[in-house]
C-alpha positions in Angstrom: 92.6 112.0 120.6 95.4 114.3 119.4 95.6 117.8 118.0 97.3 118.0 114.5 99.8 120.7 113.7 102.2 121.3 111.0 104.9 120.1 113.3 103.4 116.7 114.2 101.3 116.1 111.0 103.7 113.6 109.5 104.2 111.6 112.7 100.7 111.6 114.2 98.7 111.4 111.1 100.6 110.1 108.2 102.8 107.7 110.2 100.1 106.7 112.8 97.7 105.7 110.0 100.2 103.2 108.8 99.5 101.2 112.1 95.8 101.9 112.4 93.1 104.0 110.7 93.0 107.6 111.8 89.9 109.8 111.6 90.8 113.5 111.2 88.1 115.9 112.4 88.6 119.3 110.7 86.9 122.0 112.9 86.9 125.6 114.0 85.9 127.3 117.3 83.2 129.4 115.7 81.5 126.4 114.0 78.3 125.3 115.8 77.9 121.9 114.1 81.6 121.2 115.0 80.7 121.4 118.8 77.9 118.9 118.2 80.1 116.5 116.2 83.1 116.5 118.5 81.7 114.7 121.5 80.1 112.1 119.3 83.5 111.3 117.7 85.2 111.1 121.1 82.5 108.8 122.3 83.0 106.5 119.3 86.8 106.5 119.6 86.3 105.0 123.1 83.6 102.7 122.0 85.7 101.3 119.2 88.4 100.5 121.6 91.5 101.0 119.6 90.1 100.1 116.2 90.7 103.7 115.0 92.4 106.8 116.4 90.8 110.3 116.5 92.8 113.4 115.5 91.5 117.0 115.4 92.7 119.9 113.3 91.7 123.5 113.9 91.2 124.9 110.4 91.9 128.4 111.7 95.2 127.4 113.1 96.4 125.0 110.4 94.8 126.3 107.2 97.5 124.8 105.0 96.4 121.2 105.7 92.7 122.0 106.0 92.7 123.8 102.6 94.6 121.0 100.8 92.3 118.3 102.1 89.2 120.4 101.2 90.4 120.9 97.7 91.3 117.2 97.4 87.8 116.2 98.3 85.9 119.1 96.8 84.6 120.3 100.2 84.0 123.8 101.2 82.4 123.5 104.7 83.1 122.2 108.1 83.0 120.0 110.1 84.7 117.8 107.6 86.1 114.4 108.6 88.8 112.5 106.7 89.8 108.9 107.1 93.5 108.2 106.8 94.5 104.5 106.1 98.1 103.5 105.3 99.3 107.0 105.2 96.7 108.4 102.7 93.3 110.0 102.9 90.8 107.5 101.6 87.3 108.8 102.4 85.5 111.5 104.3 82.2 113.0 105.3 80.9 116.5 105.8 78.5 117.8 108.6 77.5 116.7 112.0 76.0 113.3 111.1 74.1 111.3 113.5 76.0 108.6 115.5 74.4 105.8 113.5 75.7 107.1 110.2 79.1 107.8 111.5 79.2 104.2 112.7 78.4 103.1 109.2 81.2 105.2 107.8 83.7 103.8 110.4 82.7 100.2 109.8 83.8 100.6 106.1 87.3 101.5 107.0 88.2 100.1 110.5 89.0 96.5 111.2 86.5 94.4 113.1 87.4 93.5 116.7 88.3 89.9 115.6 90.6 91.3 112.9 92.3 93.7 115.3 92.9 90.9 117.8 94.3 88.6 115.2 96.6 91.3 114.0 97.9 91.8 117.5 98.6 88.1 117.9 100.4 88.1 114.6 102.6 91.1 115.5 103.5 89.3 118.8 104.2 86.1 117.0 106.6 87.8 114.5 108.5 89.3 117.6 108.7 85.8 119.2 109.9 84.2 115.9 112.5 86.9 115.6 113.6 85.9 119.1 113.7 82.2 118.1 110.8 81.2 120.3 108.9 79.3 117.6 106.7 77.4 120.0 105.4 80.5 121.8 104.9 82.1 118.4 102.9 79.1 117.2 100.4 79.5 120.1 99.9 83.1 119.1 99.5 82.2 115.5 97.0 79.5 116.3 94.9 81.9 118.3 95.1 84.5 115.4 93.8 81.9 112.9 91.0 80.8 115.2 90.1 84.5 115.9 90.2 85.5 112.3 90.2 82.6 109.9 90.3 85.0 106.9 93.7 86.5 107.9 96.0 84.9 105.3 99.2 86.3 106.7 98.5 84.6 110.1 97.4 81.3 108.4 100.5 81.2 106.3 102.8 81.9 109.3 100.9 79.3 111.3 101.2 76.5 108.7 104.9 77.4 108.1 105.7 77.3 111.8 103.9 73.9 112.1 106.1 72.5 109.3 109.2 74.0 110.8 108.4 72.2 114.1 107.6 68.9 112.1 103.9 68.9 112.9 103.0 67.8 109.4 99.5 66.4 110.1 98.5 69.6 111.9 99.9 71.7 109.0 97.8 69.7 106.5 94.7 70.3 108.6 95.4 74.0 108.8 96.1 74.1 105.0 92.8 72.4 104.1 90.7 75.6 103.9 93.4 77.1 101.6 93.4 74.0 99.4 89.6 74.2 99.1 89.8 77.9 98.2 92.6 77.3 95.7 90.5 74.7 94.0 88.2 77.5 92.7 91.2 79.7 91.7 93.2 79.3 88.5 96.3 80.9 90.0 96.7 80.2 93.7 98.6 82.7 95.8 102.3 82.2 95.5 103.0 81.9 99.2 100.4 79.2 99.7 101.5 77.5 96.6 104.9 77.4 98.2 103.4 75.8 101.3 101.7 73.2 99.1 105.0 72.3 97.5 106.6 71.9 101.0 103.7 69.6 102.1 104.2 67.6 99.0 107.9 67.2 99.8 107.1 65.8 103.2 104.9 63.1 101.6 107.7 62.2 99.0 110.4 62.2 101.7 108.6 59.7 103.7 109.5 56.8 101.4 112.9 58.2 100.1 116.2 56.5 100.7 118.7 59.4 100.5 121.8 57.0 100.2 120.2 55.2 97.2 119.3 58.5 95.6 122.9 59.8 95.9 124.2 56.5 94.5 121.8 56.8 91.5 123.0 60.4 90.9 126.6 59.4 91.1 126.0 56.7 88.5 124.0 59.1 86.2 124.1 62.8 86.6 121.0 63.1 84.4 118.9 60.9 86.6 116.5 63.8 87.2 113.9 61.6 89.1 116.6 60.8 91.7 117.8 64.4 91.9 114.3 65.7 92.3 113.5 63.1 95.0 116.7 64.1 96.8 115.7 67.7 96.6 112.3 66.9 98.1 114.1 65.1 100.9 116.3 68.1 101.6 113.3 70.4 101.5 111.4 68.2 104.1 114.5 68.4 106.3 114.6 72.2 105.9 117.9 72.0 104.1 116.7 74.7 101.7 119.9 75.5 99.9 120.8 71.9 99.4 117.4 71.3 97.8 117.8 74.3 95.5 121.3 73.1 94.5 119.8 69.8 93.3 117.0 71.5 91.5 119.4 73.9 89.9 121.4 70.9 88.4 118.1 69.7 86.8 117.3 73.2 85.5 120.8 73.7 84.0 120.5 70.4 82.1 116.8 70.3 81.1 114.7 73.4 81.9 111.5 71.8 80.7 111.9 68.4 82.4 108.6 67.1 83.9 106.6 70.3 83.1 109.2 72.5 84.6 108.9 70.8 87.9 112.4 71.7 89.1 111.9 75.4 88.4 108.5 75.5 90.2 110.0 73.7 93.2 113.0 76.1 93.2 110.7 79.1 93.1 108.5 77.8 95.9 111.5 77.5 98.2 112.5 81.1 97.4 109.0 82.1 98.2 109.2 80.2 101.6 112.4 82.0 102.4 111.3 85.5 101.4 109.7 87.8 103.8 106.5 89.4 102.4 106.7 92.9 101.0 105.3 95.7 103.1 101.7 96.6 102.4 101.5 99.3 99.8 100.0 102.6 100.7 96.4 103.2 99.7 95.8 105.6 96.9 94.5 109.0 97.9 91.2 110.2 96.6 91.6 112.9 94.0 95.4 113.2 94.5 98.0 113.0 97.2 99.1 115.2 100.1 102.2 117.1 99.4 103.5 116.1 102.9 104.0 112.4 102.5 105.2 109.6 104.6 108.5 107.9 104.1 108.4 104.9 101.7 109.1 101.5 103.2 112.5 100.1 102.4 112.7 96.4 101.6 115.9 95.0 102.9 117.3 92.3 100.6 118.6 88.9 101.9 122.1 88.2 100.4 121.4 84.4 100.3 118.1 84.7 98.6 119.5 87.3 96.2 122.3 84.8 95.4 120.0 82.0 94.6 117.7 84.2 92.5 120.7 85.1 90.4 121.7 81.5 90.0 118.1 80.7 88.8 118.2 83.6 86.4 121.5 82.6 84.9 120.3 78.9 84.5 117.2 80.1 82.8 118.5 82.8 80.5 
């Protein structure tokens, strides 16, 4: 539990809620119900074991924030609790509610224990991947998927890591639930569609003869079947730029070839190479706080930017 002031508001409430939900308890020393509610909230913070953080704000000492939140939610009394998620106030309740009702409120906004555990595994895996320890990251990702099968970010990274290590059969098995879900969806998620394209490339590459394909292309630059097969071979070998170079040759000569297969494969490779965008901040209820957190900055990759430009020039 932490006391919120004008000085630490941005770091301890706005910033902290980007990492985990923060419940802000707005109270005052003269408020009887506040003294009843406070111990219940502290007990629940301990019981939920890190699934949310509790912050307290004395409305007498920090009226600027208390008034702004009260106006935002149309509330005129305390105790007043506001849930912050992703840097924004998203919900709240008024009064010293019974513990059971507060639990119902919390369960709408805080992650389940399994979700939190999987997110922790995913964060550790990302650090390990950044250090180049892919096998250790794979173990963390496998545990994350097992703990929370609905965590799409963990499943994507798990399948991608399996393919990077050449464990194609295991990757196919891990992809099966995604394929079953995609069968019911007209437009599958782009990142998983990219994984499907990569899996297809492994299948195609198994019977490919790269030397024969290069000879066929040398004899006829418009042998798009050979170019596409060679691109699939490069993709299976994780030679991503070489694969895109071959696909680009097809696109420049015949954009519509084989139902735009070259363009779709090129876009899939870009998706595989692109880090996911930061999660957008939740919209505030009834407006936004004047004191706002810093916007996330997306750092571009020069190589990806270069190949996006090449595709754009070829298409337009």
